[in-house]
Phi, psi and omega in degrees: 000137182285152176296149171280125183271116188249131170255138180245122176264141184086030188301334181276349181274172181301311179292321179300317178296320178295321179294319178299315178300319180293322179292324183285341188285305188271157170289156178097349176239146176224132176287116182263328183195156176227126185245149168202170180293154188302330182264011179290141175294346180282340182304132178087354180265158176292134184298333182269001184306318184292341178247018175074024181241150172255118184254338187080001178258120180266135176293129185219162181266355188272099184295321181295318178295320179296316183289338177297338182252004190242153171264331183212145174251130173254120188240117173232064183247223177249158184310315182295318178295318179301314181295321176295320178294321179295323177298318178294320177299318179297316180298322185264358181056050178250135178291161179220144171240123186244128176239014181293138176251170176083016178289137174276180185300317180294321179292322176296322178295320178295320177297316179296321179295319176299315181298316179298315181294320180298319179295327185274346180268155182286152181294153178285141177244000000 
């Protein structure tokens, strides 16, 4: 069985770094991409640097390029970023796991709509 290819959004933050370390630990998962905002100090650095690993995956701001290589996006960013990432996931038919807090009612409704649509669409191959 092939590894699940995971993209992590918010890679330069505390949770993003923890998520990258978690993805790198078990068999069955592969870090496909690491995302952060364009002005993040993490941009251009190796995604595994904070946990002492060399991954060959550079933290970058291009969500569409990241999702082209991923089966799932794990997002622990800010509400606005999360919604933009979900729109890209919908376009690319990539699953998403969201841990973002601080969503308002409209943002929660958009997240729920993405989840409903994701469940009804066929999995990516």
